[in-house]
C-alpha positions as CSV (number, residue, x, y, z in Angstrom):
1,M,-0.2,0.1,-0.2
2,D,1.0,3.8,-0.4
3,L,2.0,5.6,2.8
4,V,0.9,9.0,3.0
5,P,3.6,11.4,4.6
6,A,2.3,13.9,6.8
7,E,2.6,17.6,6.3
8,P,5.1,19.1,7.6
9,A,7.3,16.4,8.9
10,P,10.1,17.2,11.3
11,V,13.2,17.3,9.9
12,A,17.3,17.9,10.8
13,N,18.6,21.2,11.3
14,G,20.7,21.5,8.0
15,R,23.0,18.3,9.0
16,G,20.0,15.8,7.5
17,R,22.9,13.4,6.2
18,L,25.7,11.6,7.6
19,R,27.6,10.0,5.0
20,G,25.0,10.0,2.9
21,R,22.4,8.5,4.7
22,Q,19.2,10.8,6.0
23,K,17.9,9.8,9.5
24,V,14.7,11.8,10.0
25,G,12.6,12.0,7.0
26,G,9.9,9.5,5.6
27,P,9.6,5.8,4.9
28,E,12.4,6.4,2.5
29,V,15.0,6.4,5.6
30,L,14.3,3.4,6.4
31,T,15.8,0.1,5.4
32,R,14.1,-2.0,2.5
33,R,13.3,-4.6,4.9
34,L,11.4,-1.9,7.4
35,R,9.5,-0.7,4.8
36,R,8.1,-3.6,4.1
37,E,7.3,-4.1,7.7
38,L,6.0,-0.5,7.6
39,E,3.5,-1.6,5.0
40,R,2.2,-4.3,6.7
41,Q,2.0,-2.7,10.5
42,T,-0.2,0.6,8.8
43,L,-3.7,0.8,7.0
44,E,-4.3,2.3,3.4
45,G,-4.2,5.6,3.9
46,E,-2.5,6.3,7.2
47,Q,-0.3,9.0,7.4
48,V,3.2,8.9,8.5
49,R,4.4,11.9,10.5
50,F,8.0,11.0,10.4
51,C,10.6,8.4,10.9
52,L,13.6,8.8,12.7
53,R,16.4,6.0,11.9
54,G,19.1,5.2,14.5
55,D,22.1,3.2,14.9
56,L,22.1,-0.4,12.5
57,G,19.0,0.7,10.5
58,H,16.8,0.5,13.6
59,A,14.0,2.8,13.6
60,L,11.1,5.0,15.3
61,V,8.0,5.7,13.3
62,C,5.3,8.3,14.1
63,L,1.9,7.6,12.9
64,D,-1.3,9.7,13.9
65,D,-2.4,7.8,16.6
66,R,0.6,5.5,17.8
67,L,4.1,5.0,17.1
68,L,5.8,1.9,15.8
69,V,9.3,0.8,17.3
70,L,10.9,-1.4,14.1
71,K,14.1,-3.5,14.2
72,S,15.9,-6.2,12.0
73,G,19.1,-8.0,11.6
74,F,21.2,-10.1,13.9
75,H,21.8,-7.5,16.7
76,A,18.0,-7.5,17.3
77,G,17.7,-11.3,17.2
78,T,15.7,-11.1,14.1
79,T,18.4,-12.1,11.3
80,F,16.0,-13.0,8.7
81,G,12.8,-11.0,9.9
82,T,11.6,-8.3,11.5
83,M,10.5,-6.8,15.1
84,A,7.4,-4.4,15.6
85,S,6.4,-3.1,18.6
86,T,3.3,-0.4,18.8
87,I,2.8,2.1,21.3
88,F,-0.1,4.3,21.5
89,Y,0.6,8.2,22.2
90,R,-2.1,7.6,25.4
91,D,-0.1,5.0,26.9
92,V,3.2,6.6,26.8
93,T,4.6,7.3,30.4
94,G,8.3,8.6,29.5
95,I,10.5,9.2,26.6
96,Q,13.8,9.3,27.4
97,V,17.3,9.8,25.7
98,R,20.2,7.9,27.4
99,M,23.6,8.8,25.9
100,H,27.1,7.9,26.9
101,L,30.5,8.6,25.4
102,L,30.0,8.0,21.9
103,S,26.5,6.0,21.7
104,G,23.1,5.8,23.7
105,W,19.5,5.2,22.9
106,I,15.9,6.6,22.8
107,E,13.7,4.5,25.4
108,I,10.1,4.8,25.1
109,S,8.0,3.8,28.5
110,S,4.8,2.8,28.6
111,P,3.0,0.0,31.2
112,S,4.3,-2.5,29.1
113,F,7.3,-1.7,28.1
114,Q,9.1,-0.2,31.2
115,G,12.8,0.6,31.8
116,R,15.1,-2.5,32.6
117,E,18.2,-3.2,34.7
118,R,21.3,-3.3,32.6
119,K,24.4,-4.6,33.9
120,R,26.8,-2.6,31.4
121,T,25.6,0.2,29.3
122,R,28.6,2.6,29.1
123,H,29.0,0.8,25.4
124,P,25.8,-0.5,24.4
125,R,26.8,-1.5,21.2
126,T,29.6,-4.0,22.5
127,S,28.7,-5.3,25.8
128,D,24.9,-4.8,26.2
129,R,22.8,-6.3,23.0
130,D,19.5,-5.8,25.0
131,V,19.7,-2.1,24.2
132,Y,19.6,-3.8,20.6
133,K,16.8,-6.4,21.3
134,L,14.6,-4.6,23.8
135,P,11.3,-3.6,21.8
136,N,10.9,-0.1,23.3
137,C,14.4,1.2,22.6
138,V,15.9,2.7,19.3
139,P,19.9,3.1,19.7
140,I,21.5,6.0,18.5
141,H,25.1,7.3,18.2
142,R,25.9,10.9,19.8
143,V,27.1,12.2,16.2
144,R,23.3,12.4,15.4
145,L,21.9,13.6,18.5
146,D,21.3,17.1,17.1
147,Q,19.1,15.4,14.3
148,Y,16.7,14.2,16.5
149,A,16.0,16.8,18.8
150,A,13.1,18.1,16.4
151,P,11.1,14.8,15.8
152,L,11.6,13.9,19.7
153,A,10.1,17.2,20.3
154,E,7.2,16.4,17.9
155,L,6.4,12.9,19.4
156,R,6.4,14.7,22.8
157,R,3.6,16.8,21.6
158,L,1.9,14.1,20.2
159,V,1.7,12.6,23.4
160,A,0.8,15.6,25.5
161,E,-2.1,16.2,22.6
162,A,-3.1,12.8,22.9
163,K,-3.6,12.7,26.7
164,D,-5.0,15.8,27.1
165,G,-7.5,14.7,24.4
166,A,-6.9,17.8,22.2
167,V,-7.0,15.4,18.9
168,R,-9.6,12.8,20.0
169,T,-11.5,11.6,17.1
170,D,-15.2,10.3,17.1
171,V,-15.6,7.2,19.6
172,V,-17.3,5.3,17.1
173,A,-14.8,6.1,14.6
174,E,-12.1,5.4,16.6
175,L,-13.4,1.9,17.7
176,E,-13.9,1.0,14.2
177,R,-10.5,2.0,13.4
178,L,-9.2,-0.3,16.4
179,S,-11.3,-3.3,15.0
180,E,-9.4,-2.7,11.6
181,L,-6.2,-2.8,13.1
182,A,-7.1,-5.9,14.9
183,D,-8.4,-7.6,11.8
184,A,-5.3,-7.1,9.9
185,G,-3.3,-8.5,12.7
186,H,-1.6,-5.6,13.6
187,L,-3.0,-5.9,17.3
188,D,-3.4,-9.1,19.2
189,E,-6.1,-9.5,21.7
190,R,-4.7,-7.8,24.7
191,E,-3.4,-4.8,22.9
192,Y,-6.9,-4.5,21.0
193,A,-8.7,-5.1,24.6
194,R,-6.6,-2.6,26.2
195,A,-7.0,0.5,23.3
196,K,-10.8,-0.1,23.4
197,S,-11.0,0.1,27.0
198,M,-8.7,3.7,26.9
199,V,-11.1,4.7,24.0
200,L,-14.3,4.2,26.4
201,G,-12.7,5.7,29.4
202,D,-12.6,2.5,31.4
203,T,-9.1,3.1,33.5
204,S,-10.0,0.4,35.6
205,V,-8.6,-2.1,33.0
206,D,-5.0,-3.0,33.0
207,Y,-4.3,-5.3,30.2
208,E,-0.7,-6.5,29.3
209,L,0.1,-5.5,25.9
210,G,2.1,-7.8,23.5
211,R,5.6,-7.0,22.5
212,G,5.0,-7.0,18.6
213,A,5.5,-9.8,16.2
214,A,8.9,-10.5,14.4
């Protein structure tokens, strides 16, 4: 299906390319494998607000109502496949950028994706493979940190709006949308139940979300 980029999408501050590779933009910044996975995770006509490409091709993609963390390759534990995690903006409880001397990661926290203890995080590339395998983390390099400032600010705005209800759609329409996502296999039973409870305002229901499919 054709993905429709939202306008305007955040862009880097004049240093959008490093070694010929753009890190923030539309689906074109993703690897070919992740572009295919993004098509599987979206419905026809959905808008891609922006894509943020991290280290080793791992990526964060922001849609209208949710974000996707997409991973592939040996370091993600998916040598011949992909990993896709879905987090609705309303469920986001924290957005952290953790940096060390040269490398670090962006971590998205939610009730289902909480921070984990890591014994060695000073050099995540060589001594902490969990950073690359965790479904809510996107590894990044310090030299590209400035490029990520604008998209992360936009992500925080989307989360704040979702929690304030500023961009809340009609309840019936949103329930139909969730049903379409579930029917298409993009949400498992628990993800659908929790998202539905959030739409209906039933905060007493606490479901454990799935962690995406490889």
